[in-house]
N, C-alpha and C positions, 0 to 999 in steps of 0.2 A: 574489244569491239567499239569502235568510235560511235558517239551518239550524233545523230543528225539534229541539227538546229531546226526548230519550227521556222516557217517563212516569217512569222511575226517578230522573231528574234534575229532574223538575218541582218547583217549589216548592209549599209547601202553598197558598199564595194562588192559585196557577195551578190546582192540582187542585180547590180549593174552587170557583173560577169555573167550571171545566168541569163539575164535579159539580152546581152549581146549574142549569146548562144541560142537564142530563139525561145526561151522559156516565157510564154505569155503571163503565167502566173506570177513570175518574179517582176515582170515589167508592171504589171497591174498593182502589185504591192508598193512598188517604187512610186507610181503615180499617186496611189492612195496616201502614201506617207508624206508626199511633197505637195499635193494639190492645194492645200490651204496656203501654203507659202506662195505658190505661184499666184493664186487668186489674190491674196493679200497685196502683194507687189503690184500687180495689174491694177488693183482698185485704187491704190494710192497713186499710181501713175495717171489714170484716167478720171477718176472720181465719179464713175458711173458703175452701178451694179451690172447692168446688162453687157455693157462694153468690157468690164472686167471679166465677166463669164464668158464672153466671146474669145477674149485674149487667152484666158486660161485653157479653153478648149483647143485654140490654135497651138498653144505651146505643148498640149497632149499630143496633138498629131505630129508636130515637128520633132518631139522627142522620140517618137516611134521611128522616125526616119533617121535621126541623128544620134541615137544612143551608141551605135557602133563607132562613132567619131570621138566619143569621150575617152580621153586617154588617162584621165586620173592624175594629171600633173597638178591640178589645183582643188579646191573643194567642189563637191558635186553641186552644192546650192549656189556657189558663185557661177559656175557654168549655166545652171538652170536660170539664175537670175538675168544673166546676159541674154538667154534665149528669150526670156519674158520681156525684157526691154526691147528687144529687136521686133518681137511680135507686137508690142504696143506701138512702137514706131510706125511699123507697116500699117497698122490699122488706122493710125492717125492720118497717114498720107493717104490712104484709101478713102477715108471720110472726106478730106479736103478736096480730093478729085471728085467725089460724088457730089459735094456741095457746090462746086464751081459748075459742073454739070448741070444740076438742078436750077441753080441761079440763071445759068445760060438759058434755058427752056422757060423761064418766067414762072416756074412753080414755086420758088423759094417763098415767095411772100405768102402763097396759100398754105402751105404746110408748116411755116415757122410758128405760127401761133403767137404765143406770148413769150416773153423773155424768161429765161430760167430764174427760179426762186433764189434768192440769196440765202446763203447757209445761215442758220440761227446760232448754230454751235461755233464758239470762237475758234476751236481746234479746227473744224470742218472749213471755216473761213481762211485759216492759215493754210491748210492743205490746198484749197483752191487757188490761193496766191502762189503756192510752190508750183502748181501745174502751169502757171503763167510765166515761170522763169524759162530762159533759154535752155535748150536741151541738156547740155553738160551740167548746168548748175542744178536744175530739177533732179537729174540722175544722181548727182553726188549728194544732194540733200536727202532723196528718198532712199539712198543706200545706207547713209550714215545714221540719219535720224529716224528714218521710217522703219528700216530693217535692223538698225543697230549694229551695223558692220563697222569695223575699225576703217580707218583711211587706207591701211594697207589692203584689206580685202575689198575695199571699194575701187581701189586703182586697179586690182587685178580684174574686177568685173567689167570696169570701163575701159581698160586697155590703155590707161595713162599713168603717169607716174603718182606716187603718194603726194608729192608736194603739189602737183597739179590739182588734185582732189582737194587739198587743204585751200588752195587759191580759189577754186570753184565754191566751197563752203563760204569762204569769206566774203566773196562777191555776191553770192546768193542772200547772205544775211543782210548785206547793205541794201540790195533790191527789195528784199522782203520788208524791210523796215519802211522803206519809202511807199511800197504798195499798201502796207497796212496803214500807214499815217494817212495816205490820200483816201483810203477807204473808211476812215474814222475808227478804226480797230484798235489803234494804240493810243 
């Protein structure tokens, strides 16, 4: 008689297969297993706890709709990271649209208050500078240095070649050096 694996011991592939079949418990376990990864990636992308929580929740909702589309051709975390980046970009675009609307109605000055505090931690100052990079450079740096992915896995997540990831990293390093020098951090 074959022994059944406990849900806590089930692999991602098993949980994904069961979740595709409608098993809510397996889907919940999959979310539980990867929520910290999604939140961490979202936080590195946006730098704000509340926004990272919103992005992570959006990814959870999207995952519920998209799990059936996962074919297993690449790592689940790579697919999940791509979903997280897309949710973060969508939130950024929405925030920009809302800021434009608010400014158009003249309320921007009333609610903006003070400028955001400068980060005291040098590492946080660096991540703040990373968030100022162009999209592709920022994504490459977040994947490679923030998440520890290889250039090959980062290229898969970004949908570009490995050489292009390397180029984005190279360009990001030049920009970051200039940004940090102008901010007096280097």
